[in-house]
Backbone bond lengths (Angstrom), bond angles and torsions (degrees), N, CA, C in turn:
res aa  C-N    CA-C-N  psi(-1)  N-CA   C-N-CA  omega(-1)  CA-C   N-CA-C  phi
1 M - - - 1.437 - - 1.522 108.32 -
2 R 1.327 112.97 140.49 1.459 120.45 176.86 1.513 107.35 -149.24
3 G 1.300 118.06 145.65 1.456 121.03 178.06 1.512 111.06 -132.77
4 S 1.319 116.48 148.47 1.452 122.45 175.16 1.516 107.58 -155.38
5 E 1.320 116.42 -177.91 1.457 120.45 -178.48 1.524 109.12 -123.38
6 T 1.343 117.15 140.80 1.459 121.43 178.69 1.522 109.19 -157.20
7 T 1.312 115.76 178.63 1.462 122.56 174.19 1.520 108.46 -106.28
8 A 1.330 117.13 172.20 1.471 120.29 177.23 1.522 110.10 -60.95
9 A 1.326 118.39 -41.77 1.467 121.51 178.84 1.525 110.77 -65.30
10 G 1.326 116.14 -40.72 1.456 120.04 177.21 1.521 111.66 -63.49
11 F 1.317 116.49 -39.51 1.464 121.27 177.66 1.524 110.09 -62.26
12 D 1.333 117.59 -43.88 1.468 121.28 179.58 1.521 111.41 -61.57
13 A 1.326 117.44 -43.30 1.462 121.06 178.78 1.520 111.17 -65.65
14 W 1.323 116.27 -42.84 1.462 120.75 178.05 1.524 110.30 -62.07
15 R 1.344 116.18 -44.30 1.466 121.06 179.82 1.524 110.98 -59.01
16 A 1.322 117.67 -45.09 1.459 121.34 -178.77 1.531 110.76 -60.86
17 S 1.319 117.29 -38.94 1.464 119.98 -179.38 1.523 112.32 -72.39
18 R 1.314 117.66 -29.64 1.469 121.54 -177.43 1.527 113.61 -83.86
19 C 1.320 118.12 -13.36 1.463 120.81 -173.37 1.523 112.83 -104.52
20 L 1.304 118.12 20.62 1.453 120.37 -177.22 1.525 113.16 -73.71
21 K 1.338 117.92 -37.45 1.464 120.46 -172.08 1.523 114.33 -120.46
22 V 1.315 118.13 4.19 1.464 121.38 -179.60 1.521 108.99 -133.43
23 T 1.320 115.60 166.93 1.457 121.15 178.97 1.525 109.12 -78.88
24 C 1.329 115.92 125.45 1.461 121.74 -179.87 1.519 110.05 -131.44
25 R 1.315 113.44 152.86 1.459 119.57 169.31 1.519 107.45 -151.41
26 V 1.317 115.81 155.84 1.461 120.85 178.80 1.518 107.67 -117.67
27 E 1.321 116.07 130.07 1.459 123.15 175.49 1.517 108.04 -118.88
28 Q 1.299 116.50 161.36 1.464 121.86 175.83 1.530 108.68 -104.89
29 H 1.319 116.02 130.80 1.467 122.64 175.23 1.515 106.84 -130.33
30 A 1.316 116.98 119.58 1.467 122.69 -177.15 1.522 110.82 54.09
31 G 1.328 116.61 36.88 1.458 121.78 176.98 1.515 115.17 78.48
32 Q 1.319 118.00 5.74 1.460 121.62 -178.86 1.525 110.13 -117.37
33 P 1.352 116.87 146.65 1.469 119.23 -178.85 1.522 112.40 -73.18
34 V 1.322 114.56 142.16 1.457 122.55 175.86 1.526 107.13 -130.83
35 L 1.324 116.01 119.50 1.455 122.35 178.21 1.516 108.73 -89.76
36 I 1.326 116.99 131.72 1.461 122.03 177.13 1.518 107.36 -121.72
37 R 1.343 115.78 115.75 1.464 122.24 -179.33 1.518 109.00 -112.48
38 T 1.308 116.02 134.98 1.454 119.49 177.47 1.528 109.75 -130.86
39 S 1.313 114.51 142.49 1.454 122.20 169.69 1.519 105.80 -145.96
40 T 1.279 118.36 179.86 1.457 121.65 -173.11 1.523 111.84 -52.73
41 G 1.325 116.14 107.62 1.456 122.35 175.52 1.517 116.18 76.37
42 T 1.323 118.35 2.70 1.462 121.47 -176.44 1.522 110.22 -128.13
43 V 1.320 115.52 137.71 1.466 121.72 174.15 1.523 107.33 -128.34
44 E 1.337 116.17 131.37 1.460 121.53 174.35 1.518 108.19 -123.81
45 V 1.311 115.87 133.94 1.462 122.19 177.35 1.525 107.30 -121.73
46 V 1.326 115.92 128.25 1.462 121.13 179.34 1.520 107.56 -125.36
47 A 1.326 116.24 120.78 1.460 121.60 -177.50 1.522 109.72 -113.07
48 L 1.333 115.89 136.68 1.450 121.40 173.23 1.525 107.50 -100.45
49 H 1.324 116.69 114.78 1.460 121.72 178.71 1.524 109.75 -80.74
50 A 1.310 116.55 159.82 1.467 122.03 -176.65 1.526 112.86 -59.33
51 D 1.332 118.09 -28.21 1.468 120.72 -178.91 1.528 113.16 -86.04
52 G 1.334 116.94 2.91 1.460 120.97 179.07 1.511 114.19 98.79
53 T 1.330 117.57 -6.31 1.455 120.71 177.01 1.521 109.57 -68.95
54 M 1.332 116.81 132.10 1.455 122.29 176.22 1.525 106.89 -112.24
55 V 1.334 116.85 120.74 1.463 122.30 -177.37 1.519 108.67 -114.86
56 S 1.330 115.70 129.86 1.459 122.05 179.33 1.523 109.53 -114.82
57 A 1.332 116.50 132.44 1.461 122.35 175.50 1.527 107.64 -126.43
58 L 1.311 117.57 127.64 1.462 123.47 -175.27 1.518 109.58 -125.94
59 A 1.331 117.02 136.87 1.466 120.54 177.37 1.517 109.86 -140.99
60 R 1.302 113.82 142.54 1.460 121.46 173.23 1.525 106.90 -116.90
61 G 1.329 115.23 74.78 1.454 120.77 -176.63 1.519 110.74 86.84
62 G 1.304 116.33 157.68 1.453 121.17 175.47 1.519 114.26 97.46
63 L 1.331 118.25 -39.94 1.457 121.76 178.09 1.522 109.57 -118.59
64 T 1.314 116.08 145.97 1.460 120.06 177.44 1.527 109.84 -83.12
65 E 1.304 115.38 165.00 1.461 121.08 176.44 1.526 110.85 -57.49
66 Q 1.311 117.31 -43.88 1.464 120.86 -178.90 1.524 111.34 -65.38
67 Q 1.324 118.11 -36.52 1.456 120.62 176.72 1.529 110.83 -64.09
68 L 1.325 117.09 -40.52 1.468 120.61 177.62 1.525 111.16 -65.52
69 V 1.335 117.19 -39.40 1.463 120.52 176.65 1.525 109.43 -60.79
70 S 1.314 117.35 -45.95 1.468 121.43 -179.94 1.525 111.52 -59.36
71 I 1.315 117.29 -39.07 1.458 121.40 178.04 1.527 110.50 -67.12
72 A 1.323 116.73 -49.70 1.472 121.22 -174.18 1.526 112.86 -65.20
73 V 1.330 117.88 -32.77 1.470 120.13 -177.66 1.535 112.70 -92.24
74 A 1.313 117.86 -0.35 1.470 120.84 -178.06 1.528 110.09 -56.34
75 P 1.336 117.04 126.69 1.468 121.08 -177.57 1.531 114.17 -58.57
76 A 1.312 117.78 -26.78 1.463 120.47 -178.39 1.536 112.37 -72.06
77 L 1.319 118.00 -19.42 1.448 121.42 -179.54 1.526 109.48 -90.14
78 T 1.316 114.80 86.52 1.457 120.89 -176.87 1.518 109.41 -148.02
79 V 1.309 116.58 152.86 1.459 120.87 177.44 1.521 110.28 -72.36
80 Y 1.338 115.49 -30.96 1.459 121.57 -176.87 1.507 110.61 -108.83
81 P 1.345 117.62 100.89 1.474 120.38 -177.62 1.519 113.16 -67.23
């Protein structure tokens, strides 16, 4: 788990740079973008919360993609309580 703060434009630029060499897709969860990156044996989910908090969850086995999405979009994981 990792957290930081960004804007929607910053998230888009970051997403473009991270998706050059791996499979990526963006889904919407509660109206906010969620980046899902996959490579051999690794899944990373990065969610942009409405307040600008960006939460990243990474797993190398053990958790499913949907479990990582649920973690990353959890309302309690925010810079601004």
